[in-house]
PASELO-305680 format. One record per residue (C-alpha): residue number from 1; residue in one letter; x, y, z. Coordinates in nm, 2 decimals, m for minus. Layout:
N
<pt NUM,A,<X,Y,Z>>;
...
//
This chain:
451
<pt 1,M,<12.73,10.23,11.24>>;
<pt 2,A,<12.40,9.94,11.16>>;
<pt 3,A,<12.55,9.61,11.02>>;
<pt 4,G,<12.33,9.68,10.73>>;
<pt 5,G,<12.45,10.04,10.66>>;
<pt 6,G,<12.82,9.90,10.71>>;
<pt 7,L,<12.73,9.67,10.48>>;
<pt 8,R,<12.59,9.91,10.18>>;
<pt 9,M,<12.86,10.14,10.22>>;
<pt 10,L,<13.14,9.87,10.18>>;
<pt 11,G,<12.93,9.78,9.87>>;
<pt 12,L,<12.93,10.16,9.76>>;
<pt 13,A,<13.29,10.22,9.84>>;
<pt 14,A,<13.37,9.91,9.63>>;
<pt 15,L,<13.17,10.01,9.34>>;
<pt 16,L,<13.34,10.38,9.36>>;
<pt 17,L,<13.69,10.25,9.39>>;
<pt 18,P,<13.86,10.34,9.05>>;
<pt 19,G,<13.97,10.01,9.00>>;
<pt 20,A,<13.62,9.87,8.99>>;
<pt 21,V,<13.52,10.14,8.74>>;
<pt 22,L,<13.38,9.93,8.47>>;
<pt 23,C,<13.50,10.13,8.16>>;
<pt 24,R,<13.85,10.15,8.19>>;
<pt 25,G,<14.13,10.32,7.86>>;
<pt 26,P,<14.29,10.68,7.83>>;
<pt 27,P,<14.15,10.98,7.95>>;
<pt 28,G,<13.78,11.00,7.82>>;
<pt 29,A,<13.73,10.67,7.71>>;
<pt 30,A,<13.48,10.63,7.95>>;
<pt 31,E,<13.28,10.95,7.83>>;
<pt 32,R,<13.35,10.89,7.48>>;
<pt 33,R,<13.15,10.53,7.53>>;
<pt 34,C,<12.83,10.68,7.68>>;
<pt 35,F,<12.82,11.02,7.49>>;
<pt 36,C,<13.00,10.96,7.13>>;
<pt 37,Q,<12.69,10.91,6.97>>;
<pt 38,V,<12.49,11.13,7.16>>;
<pt 39,T,<12.59,11.47,6.94>>;
<pt 40,G,<12.47,11.67,6.60>>;
<pt 41,H,<12.12,11.59,6.48>>;
<pt 42,L,<11.83,11.38,6.64>>;
<pt 43,D,<11.67,11.14,6.42>>;
<pt 44,D,<11.30,11.31,6.30>>;
<pt 45,C,<11.43,11.66,6.41>>;
<pt 46,T,<11.60,11.95,6.30>>;
<pt 47,C,<11.75,12.03,6.57>>;
<pt 48,D,<12.12,11.90,6.77>>;
<pt 49,V,<12.20,11.79,7.10>>;
<pt 50,E,<12.44,12.08,7.16>>;
<pt 51,T,<12.17,12.35,7.08>>;
<pt 52,I,<11.94,12.20,7.34>>;
<pt 53,D,<12.19,12.18,7.61>>;
<pt 54,A,<12.34,12.50,7.60>>;
<pt 55,F,<11.96,12.67,7.57>>;
<pt 56,N,<11.86,12.44,7.86>>;
<pt 57,N,<12.13,12.43,8.09>>;
<pt 58,N,<12.22,12.83,8.07>>;
<pt 59,Q,<11.85,12.95,8.01>>;
<pt 60,V,<11.57,12.71,8.09>>;
<pt 61,F,<11.71,12.50,8.38>>;
<pt 62,P,<11.78,12.81,8.63>>;
<pt 63,R,<11.47,13.00,8.54>>;
<pt 64,L,<11.25,12.67,8.59>>;
<pt 65,N,<11.43,12.58,8.90>>;
<pt 66,E,<11.29,12.90,9.09>>;
<pt 67,L,<10.91,12.81,8.95>>;
<pt 68,L,<10.94,12.46,9.07>>;
<pt 69,E,<10.96,12.54,9.46>>;
<pt 70,S,<10.68,12.79,9.45>>;
<pt 71,D,<10.40,12.72,9.66>>;
<pt 72,Y,<10.19,12.67,9.34>>;
<pt 73,F,<10.42,12.37,9.19>>;
<pt 74,R,<10.55,12.26,9.50>>;
<pt 75,Y,<10.18,12.11,9.57>>;
<pt 76,Y,<10.07,11.76,9.41>>;
<pt 77,K,<9.76,11.61,9.53>>;
<pt 78,V,<9.77,11.25,9.44>>;
<pt 79,N,<9.60,10.90,9.57>>;
<pt 80,L,<9.85,10.63,9.60>>;
<pt 81,K,<9.60,10.39,9.77>>;
<pt 82,K,<9.48,10.31,9.41>>;
<pt 83,P,<9.46,9.96,9.34>>;
<pt 84,C,<9.66,9.83,9.01>>;
<pt 85,P,<9.39,9.74,8.77>>;
<pt 86,F,<9.60,9.45,8.60>>;
<pt 87,W,<9.75,9.22,8.84>>;
<pt 88,N,<9.66,9.11,9.21>>;
<pt 89,D,<9.93,9.23,9.37>>;
<pt 90,N,<9.91,9.46,9.66>>;
<pt 91,S,<10.32,9.38,9.75>>;
<pt 92,H,<10.49,9.70,9.84>>;
<pt 93,C,<10.83,9.83,9.90>>;
<pt 94,G,<10.94,9.79,10.30>>;
<pt 95,I,<11.25,10.05,10.22>>;
<pt 96,R,<11.23,10.35,10.37>>;
<pt 97,D,<11.34,10.56,10.11>>;
<pt 98,C,<11.02,10.43,9.93>>;
<pt 99,A,<10.80,10.61,10.12>>;
<pt 100,V,<10.62,10.94,10.06>>;
<pt 101,K,<10.53,11.21,10.38>>;
<pt 102,P,<10.19,11.34,10.29>>;
<pt 103,C,<10.16,11.71,10.40>>;
<pt 104,P,<9.94,11.77,10.69>>;
<pt 105,S,<9.63,12.02,10.55>>;
<pt 106,D,<9.74,12.37,10.75>>;
<pt 107,E,<10.10,12.34,10.57>>;
<pt 108,V,<9.91,12.36,10.21>>;
<pt 109,P,<9.80,12.73,10.11>>;
<pt 110,G,<9.41,12.78,10.12>>;
<pt 111,G,<9.43,12.92,9.76>>;
<pt 112,I,<9.51,12.53,9.67>>;
<pt 113,R,<9.28,12.36,9.91>>;
<pt 114,S,<9.00,12.57,9.85>>;
<pt 115,G,<9.00,12.46,9.49>>;
<pt 116,S,<9.26,12.28,9.28>>;
<pt 117,Y,<9.08,12.35,8.91>>;
<pt 118,K,<9.03,12.72,9.02>>;
<pt 119,Y,<9.28,12.99,8.88>>;
<pt 120,S,<9.19,13.32,9.08>>;
<pt 121,E,<9.05,13.44,9.36>>;
<pt 122,E,<8.76,13.62,9.16>>;
<pt 123,A,<8.69,13.26,9.07>>;
<pt 124,N,<8.67,13.17,9.36>>;
<pt 125,N,<8.39,13.41,9.47>>;
<pt 126,L,<8.20,13.39,9.17>>;
<pt 127,A,<8.15,13.02,9.22>>;
<pt 128,E,<8.00,13.10,9.58>>;
<pt 129,E,<7.73,13.33,9.40>>;
<pt 130,C,<7.67,13.11,9.14>>;
<pt 131,E,<7.59,12.86,9.42>>;
<pt 132,E,<7.37,13.11,9.62>>;
<pt 133,A,<7.24,13.21,9.29>>;
<pt 134,E,<7.13,12.84,9.21>>;
<pt 135,R,<6.98,12.75,9.51>>;
<pt 136,L,<6.78,13.11,9.57>>;
<pt 137,G,<6.64,13.08,9.21>>;
<pt 138,A,<6.66,12.71,9.17>>;
<pt 139,V,<6.41,12.54,8.87>>;
<pt 140,D,<6.29,12.18,8.98>>;
<pt 141,G,<6.47,12.01,8.70>>;
<pt 142,S,<6.52,11.65,8.87>>;
<pt 143,L,<6.60,11.37,8.67>>;
<pt 144,S,<6.55,11.01,8.70>>;
<pt 145,E,<6.85,10.82,8.80>>;
<pt 146,E,<6.92,10.65,8.47>>;
<pt 147,T,<6.90,10.98,8.36>>;
<pt 148,Q,<7.14,11.08,8.61>>;
<pt 149,R,<7.38,10.79,8.54>>;
<pt 150,A,<7.40,10.85,8.15>>;
<pt 151,M,<7.48,11.24,8.19>>;
<pt 152,L,<7.76,11.16,8.43>>;
<pt 153,Q,<7.90,10.88,8.17>>;
<pt 154,W,<7.84,11.14,7.91>>;
<pt 155,T,<8.04,11.39,8.12>>;
<pt 156,R,<8.30,11.19,8.21>>;
<pt 157,H,<8.35,11.05,7.83>>;
<pt 158,D,<8.37,11.46,7.71>>;
<pt 159,D,<8.62,11.55,8.01>>;
<pt 160,S,<8.82,11.18,7.91>>;
<pt 161,S,<8.81,11.25,7.51>>;
<pt 162,D,<9.14,11.44,7.43>>;
<pt 163,S,<9.31,11.32,7.83>>;
<pt 164,F,<9.63,11.09,7.74>>;
<pt 165,C,<9.62,11.02,8.16>>;
<pt 166,E,<9.41,10.83,8.37>>;
<pt 167,A,<9.41,11.09,8.61>>;
<pt 168,D,<9.33,11.05,9.00>>;
<pt 169,D,<9.01,11.17,9.14>>;
<pt 170,I,<9.12,11.46,9.33>>;
<pt 171,L,<8.79,11.47,9.57>>;
<pt 172,C,<8.84,11.13,9.68>>;
<pt 173,P,<8.94,11.12,10.02>>;
<pt 174,D,<9.26,10.89,9.92>>;
<pt 175,A,<9.43,11.15,9.72>>;
<pt 176,E,<9.65,11.36,9.97>>;
<pt 177,Y,<9.86,11.67,9.91>>;
<pt 178,V,<10.27,11.58,9.88>>;
<pt 179,D,<10.54,11.85,9.85>>;
<pt 180,L,<10.73,11.72,9.61>>;
<pt 181,L,<11.02,11.95,9.73>>;
<pt 182,L,<10.98,11.68,10.09>>;
<pt 183,N,<10.95,11.41,9.85>>;
<pt 184,P,<11.26,11.44,9.57>>;
<pt 185,E,<11.27,11.18,9.31>>;
<pt 186,R,<11.63,10.98,9.38>>;
<pt 187,Y,<11.76,10.62,9.44>>;
<pt 188,T,<11.52,10.43,9.67>>;
<pt 189,G,<11.62,10.09,9.66>>;
<pt 190,Y,<11.33,9.97,9.44>>;
<pt 191,K,<11.45,9.74,9.20>>;
<pt 192,G,<11.48,9.33,9.06>>;
<pt 193,P,<11.15,9.10,8.90>>;
<pt 194,D,<10.89,9.41,9.05>>;
<pt 195,A,<11.05,9.73,8.88>>;
<pt 196,W,<11.13,9.52,8.56>>;
<pt 197,K,<10.78,9.41,8.58>>;
<pt 198,I,<10.66,9.75,8.53>>;
<pt 199,W,<10.87,9.86,8.22>>;
<pt 200,N,<10.81,9.47,8.07>>;
<pt 201,S,<10.44,9.57,8.10>>;
<pt 202,I,<10.51,9.92,7.94>>;
<pt 203,Y,<10.72,9.83,7.67>>;
<pt 204,E,<10.59,9.48,7.53>>;
<pt 205,E,<10.23,9.57,7.55>>;
<pt 206,N,<10.18,9.92,7.55>>;
<pt 207,C,<10.50,10.04,7.26>>;
<pt 208,F,<10.44,10.02,6.94>>;
<pt 209,K,<10.64,9.81,6.77>>;
<pt 210,P,<10.65,9.48,6.51>>;
<pt 211,Q,<10.50,9.17,6.68>>;
<pt 212,N,<10.85,9.00,6.61>>;
<pt 213,V,<11.09,9.27,6.78>>;
<pt 214,K,<11.20,9.22,7.13>>;
<pt 215,R,<11.28,9.48,7.37>>;
<pt 216,P,<11.49,9.73,7.33>>;
<pt 217,L,<11.35,9.86,6.95>>;
<pt 218,E,<11.66,9.74,6.73>>;
<pt 219,S,<11.53,9.86,6.41>>;
<pt 220,D,<11.29,10.16,6.35>>;
<pt 221,K,<11.26,10.00,5.99>>;
<pt 222,G,<10.88,9.93,5.91>>;
<pt 223,V,<10.75,10.19,6.19>>;
<pt 224,C,<10.53,10.44,6.11>>;
<pt 225,V,<10.70,10.80,6.24>>;
<pt 226,E,<10.45,10.83,6.50>>;
<pt 227,K,<10.46,10.46,6.64>>;
<pt 228,R,<10.88,10.53,6.66>>;
<pt 229,A,<10.80,10.89,6.81>>;
<pt 230,F,<10.54,10.69,7.07>>;
<pt 231,Y,<10.84,10.43,7.15>>;
<pt 232,R,<11.11,10.67,7.19>>;
<pt 233,L,<10.89,10.93,7.43>>;
<pt 234,I,<10.88,10.60,7.68>>;
<pt 235,S,<11.24,10.51,7.65>>;
<pt 236,G,<11.32,10.93,7.67>>;
<pt 237,L,<11.13,10.93,7.98>>;
<pt 238,H,<11.29,10.56,8.10>>;
<pt 239,A,<11.63,10.70,8.03>>;
<pt 240,S,<11.50,11.04,8.26>>;
<pt 241,I,<11.41,10.82,8.53>>;
<pt 242,N,<11.79,10.66,8.52>>;
<pt 243,I,<11.97,10.95,8.54>>;
<pt 244,H,<11.78,11.04,8.84>>;
<pt 245,L,<11.84,10.78,9.00>>;
<pt 246,S,<12.25,10.73,8.94>>;
<pt 247,A,<12.27,11.12,8.99>>;
<pt 248,R,<12.08,11.10,9.33>>;
<pt 249,Y,<12.21,10.77,9.47>>;
<pt 250,L,<12.24,10.68,9.80>>;
<pt 251,L,<12.63,10.70,9.87>>;
<pt 252,Q,<12.63,10.66,10.23>>;
<pt 253,D,<12.37,10.54,10.49>>;
<pt 254,T,<12.42,10.55,10.85>>;
<pt 255,W,<12.28,10.63,11.19>>;
<pt 256,S,<12.41,10.96,11.14>>;
<pt 257,E,<12.40,11.11,10.78>>;
<pt 258,K,<12.28,11.00,10.43>>;
<pt 259,K,<12.45,11.13,10.18>>;
<pt 260,W,<12.34,11.14,9.85>>;
<pt 261,G,<12.52,11.19,9.50>>;
<pt 262,P,<12.61,11.11,9.14>>;
<pt 263,N,<12.72,10.69,9.10>>;
<pt 264,V,<12.92,10.71,8.79>>;
<pt 265,T,<12.94,10.33,8.76>>;
<pt 266,E,<12.54,10.30,8.78>>;
<pt 267,F,<12.52,10.54,8.51>>;
<pt 268,Q,<12.77,10.37,8.29>>;
<pt 269,R,<12.55,10.04,8.34>>;
<pt 270,R,<12.24,10.19,8.21>>;
<pt 271,F,<12.40,10.40,7.94>>;
<pt 272,D,<12.79,10.27,7.83>>;
<pt 273,E,<12.78,10.20,7.49>>;
<pt 274,V,<12.98,9.80,7.53>>;
<pt 275,I,<12.82,9.72,7.84>>;
<pt 276,T,<12.42,9.84,7.67>>;
<pt 277,R,<12.50,9.67,7.35>>;
<pt 278,G,<12.47,9.99,7.16>>;
<pt 279,E,<12.14,10.07,7.32>>;
<pt 280,G,<12.27,10.33,7.61>>;
<pt 281,P,<12.36,10.63,7.39>>;
<pt 282,R,<11.99,10.57,7.18>>;
<pt 283,R,<11.84,10.62,7.50>>;
<pt 284,L,<12.05,10.91,7.61>>;
<pt 285,K,<11.94,11.08,7.25>>;
<pt 286,N,<11.58,10.99,7.30>>;
<pt 287,L,<11.55,11.19,7.60>>;
<pt 288,Y,<11.68,11.48,7.39>>;
<pt 289,F,<11.39,11.40,7.21>>;
<pt 290,L,<11.13,11.39,7.47>>;
<pt 291,Y,<11.30,11.74,7.57>>;
<pt 292,L,<11.19,11.86,7.24>>;
<pt 293,I,<10.85,11.72,7.22>>;
<pt 294,E,<10.73,11.89,7.60>>;
<pt 295,L,<10.91,12.23,7.49>>;
<pt 296,R,<10.72,12.25,7.21>>;
<pt 297,A,<10.40,12.21,7.40>>;
<pt 298,L,<10.48,12.47,7.63>>;
<pt 299,S,<10.58,12.68,7.37>>;
<pt 300,K,<10.21,12.57,7.23>>;
<pt 301,V,<10.02,12.69,7.51>>;
<pt 302,L,<10.15,13.03,7.59>>;
<pt 303,P,<9.81,13.18,7.48>>;
<pt 304,F,<9.61,12.97,7.75>>;
<pt 305,F,<9.80,13.13,8.06>>;
<pt 306,E,<9.90,13.48,7.85>>;
<pt 307,R,<9.50,13.57,7.94>>;
<pt 308,P,<9.45,13.87,8.19>>;
<pt 309,G,<9.21,13.63,8.42>>;
<pt 310,F,<9.44,13.35,8.48>>;
<pt 311,R,<9.62,13.33,8.78>>;
<pt 312,L,<9.84,13.09,8.98>>;
<pt 313,Y,<9.60,13.09,9.28>>;
<pt 314,T,<9.78,13.03,9.61>>;
<pt 315,G,<9.59,13.34,9.84>>;
<pt 316,N,<9.92,13.51,9.80>>;
<pt 317,K,<9.82,13.80,9.59>>;
<pt 318,S,<10.20,13.97,9.53>>;
<pt 319,R,<10.36,13.62,9.49>>;
<pt 320,D,<10.12,13.48,9.26>>;
<pt 321,A,<10.17,13.76,9.02>>;
<pt 322,E,<10.58,13.74,9.03>>;
<pt 323,M,<10.53,13.37,8.97>>;
<pt 324,K,<10.31,13.47,8.64>>;
<pt 325,N,<10.56,13.66,8.54>>;
<pt 326,L,<10.85,13.38,8.58>>;
<pt 327,L,<10.64,13.13,8.41>>;
<pt 328,L,<10.52,13.37,8.14>>;
<pt 329,E,<10.92,13.43,8.11>>;
<pt 330,I,<11.01,13.02,8.07>>;
<pt 331,L,<10.69,13.03,7.79>>;
<pt 332,H,<10.84,13.32,7.58>>;
<pt 333,L,<11.18,13.15,7.59>>;
<pt 334,A,<11.04,12.81,7.52>>;
<pt 335,K,<10.90,12.98,7.20>>;
<pt 336,S,<11.16,13.18,7.10>>;
<pt 337,F,<11.41,12.82,7.07>>;
<pt 338,P,<11.53,12.86,6.72>>;
<pt 339,L,<11.49,12.44,6.61>>;
<pt 340,H,<11.11,12.35,6.78>>;
<pt 341,F,<11.03,12.01,6.71>>;
<pt 342,D,<10.70,11.99,6.37>>;
<pt 343,E,<10.45,11.80,6.55>>;
<pt 344,N,<10.25,11.85,6.17>>;
<pt 345,S,<10.44,11.52,6.07>>;
<pt 346,F,<10.25,11.34,6.30>>;
<pt 347,F,<9.89,11.22,6.18>>;
<pt 348,A,<9.95,11.36,5.85>>;
<pt 349,G,<9.78,11.14,5.58>>;
<pt 350,N,<9.46,11.00,5.51>>;
<pt 351,K,<9.22,11.12,5.75>>;
<pt 352,K,<9.05,10.82,5.88>>;
<pt 353,E,<9.37,10.64,5.94>>;
<pt 354,A,<9.53,10.91,6.11>>;
<pt 355,A,<9.27,10.98,6.37>>;
<pt 356,K,<9.19,10.58,6.42>>;
<pt 357,L,<9.60,10.61,6.46>>;
<pt 358,K,<9.58,10.91,6.71>>;
<pt 359,E,<9.32,10.76,6.89>>;
<pt 360,E,<9.56,10.48,6.92>>;
<pt 361,F,<9.82,10.65,7.04>>;
<pt 362,R,<9.61,10.84,7.29>>;
<pt 363,L,<9.48,10.48,7.46>>;
<pt 364,H,<9.81,10.30,7.47>>;
<pt 365,F,<9.96,10.62,7.68>>;
<pt 366,K,<9.66,10.63,7.89>>;
<pt 367,N,<9.76,10.26,7.95>>;
<pt 368,I,<10.09,10.35,8.05>>;
<pt 369,S,<9.93,10.60,8.27>>;
<pt 370,R,<9.71,10.35,8.44>>;
<pt 371,I,<9.99,10.09,8.52>>;
<pt 372,M,<10.17,10.35,8.76>>;
<pt 373,D,<9.93,10.25,9.00>>;
<pt 374,C,<10.13,9.93,8.96>>;
<pt 375,V,<10.43,10.03,9.12>>;
<pt 376,G,<10.53,9.90,9.46>>;
<pt 377,C,<10.77,10.19,9.57>>;
<pt 378,F,<10.58,10.45,9.62>>;
<pt 379,K,<10.80,10.76,9.56>>;
<pt 380,C,<10.88,10.61,9.24>>;
<pt 381,R,<10.48,10.61,9.19>>;
<pt 382,L,<10.41,10.95,9.26>>;
<pt 383,W,<10.72,11.07,9.07>>;
<pt 384,G,<10.59,10.79,8.79>>;
<pt 385,K,<10.23,10.95,8.79>>;
<pt 386,L,<10.32,11.28,8.78>>;
<pt 387,Q,<10.54,11.24,8.51>>;
<pt 388,T,<10.27,11.01,8.27>>;
<pt 389,Q,<10.02,11.31,8.34>>;
<pt 390,G,<10.24,11.59,8.24>>;
<pt 391,L,<10.34,11.42,7.93>>;
<pt 392,G,<10.02,11.33,7.86>>;
<pt 393,T,<9.89,11.66,7.91>>;
<pt 394,A,<10.20,11.80,7.66>>;
<pt 395,L,<10.04,11.53,7.42>>;
<pt 396,K,<9.70,11.70,7.47>>;
<pt 397,I,<9.83,12.04,7.39>>;
<pt 398,L,<10.01,11.98,7.06>>;
<pt 399,F,<9.66,11.77,6.93>>;
<pt 400,S,<9.48,12.05,7.07>>;
<pt 401,E,<9.66,12.38,6.87>>;
<pt 402,N,<9.34,12.45,6.72>>;
<pt 403,L,<9.10,12.51,7.03>>;
<pt 404,I,<9.43,12.70,7.17>>;
<pt 405,E,<9.46,12.95,6.90>>;
<pt 406,K,<9.07,13.01,6.89>>;
<pt 407,M,<9.07,13.09,7.28>>;
<pt 408,P,<8.89,13.45,7.38>>;
<pt 409,E,<9.14,13.69,7.50>>;
<pt 410,S,<8.91,13.71,7.84>>;
<pt 411,G,<8.63,13.46,7.99>>;
<pt 412,P,<8.64,13.06,8.03>>;
<pt 413,S,<8.75,12.86,7.76>>;
<pt 414,Y,<8.53,12.62,7.69>>;
<pt 415,R,<8.63,12.37,7.47>>;
<pt 416,F,<9.06,12.38,7.60>>;
<pt 417,Q,<9.09,12.37,7.95>>;
<pt 418,L,<9.38,12.25,8.23>>;
<pt 419,T,<9.27,12.17,8.59>>;
<pt 420,R,<9.57,12.29,8.80>>;
<pt 421,Q,<9.65,11.91,8.86>>;
<pt 422,E,<9.73,11.95,8.48>>;
<pt 423,I,<9.98,12.26,8.51>>;
<pt 424,V,<10.16,12.14,8.84>>;
<pt 425,A,<10.20,11.81,8.63>>;
<pt 426,L,<10.33,11.93,8.30>>;
<pt 427,F,<10.59,12.14,8.42>>;
<pt 428,N,<10.72,11.95,8.70>>;
<pt 429,A,<10.71,11.70,8.45>>;
<pt 430,F,<10.95,11.95,8.20>>;
<pt 431,G,<11.15,12.05,8.51>>;
<pt 432,R,<11.27,11.64,8.55>>;
<pt 433,I,<11.38,11.66,8.17>>;
<pt 434,S,<11.53,11.95,8.22>>;
<pt 435,T,<11.73,11.88,8.54>>;
<pt 436,S,<11.78,11.52,8.32>>;
<pt 437,V,<11.99,11.75,8.05>>;
<pt 438,R,<12.17,11.93,8.28>>;
<pt 439,E,<12.28,11.67,8.46>>;
<pt 440,L,<12.43,11.45,8.16>>;
<pt 441,E,<12.66,11.73,8.16>>;
<pt 442,N,<12.78,11.64,8.50>>;
<pt 443,F,<12.82,11.28,8.44>>;
<pt 444,R,<13.00,11.43,8.11>>;
<pt 445,N,<13.26,11.59,8.32>>;
<pt 446,I,<13.30,11.33,8.53>>;
<pt 447,L,<13.35,11.08,8.32>>;
<pt 448,Q,<13.60,11.31,8.10>>;
<pt 449,N,<13.82,11.24,8.37>>;
<pt 450,M,<13.84,10.91,8.44>>;
<pt 451,R,<14.12,10.64,8.28>>;
//
């Protein structure tokens, strides 16, 4: 056994011994200290925690898991080499579990490689026919360099005007396909000042809160519903990530094997009411709030995916049809949820003020997506970028309801569109939240039996 591995095993063994448990008391006391407030109705919602648990764990989670294991959703193209735009820090995590293994191009299905923004074989063929027609019947439409630059800027503005994320340029040579199943989100050892700097930048500089209030936001008084919701979304995302790290913790690291599993002590450190001075249960409730927001977006975007011309195109016709049916089953299930969050409460006041606040909301979130390029751990960066893009896509859907309702049943939808990157990010991000809710049931059961 390597010395480092042995020390790590001894350290974890000490953490996981019954005598080292952070919460002590009668049976069930540990569970109550993490979950006593995580019950009943959620703030700003008509829904309750128990309804979400039953709906997610029994219906959504198993179907969503199957969908995300399919080829269309397991391959995500990402640029992990973009420099941090906010501070000069090129340091990267040297721990081997921080590394990401990109896919050799021949392992990615041809239908995906041929164009991440194209949805069907017909779309690919039509694009080629149009390009050929343009070459044979071209009209001289030459423009000056200045006009071309201006048009490029207009296009970028149009593309980004409804976007909540700083998306990667998938045509960039540094962008590579990553198999998400081979690079799971779990504990990597990335922590300390570098990790703290990321979250501090997100909370202190990009979350709406009174200037005199430090993180965490201990009081919602004086904060409007939109700004309060923004903070709760980020807090919920942070909680979800911490649940994943606690649920898939490196428990044993030797030359012969690695063992991953739930670390109850780590979970308590992040969510126990006493240890976190009351913040832990609030973080878990924010996770449920995030779940409701993303679930609502899935219910709203159903018409986009129901169109006959839409396919989850990988080149495998029968499998693609099977996965589209499963996707529609999940979306209809999302629509059937009885206690949806009412997004109409957002930006409902004075139109001018509402438009200003909505734009501020969008730019703040877009800034957070850019911060993900400053994460030193590549695996953390991968999942951070994917989950912020997924949440950004959910917000884009919620704020585009009128465009979705006016979409034609057939033919292209010019006013509302989702790229393959956005689709993959949307469902994988919701998959992470769904997994977190499912993992909470496991931690609850473990803690109930602890003294």
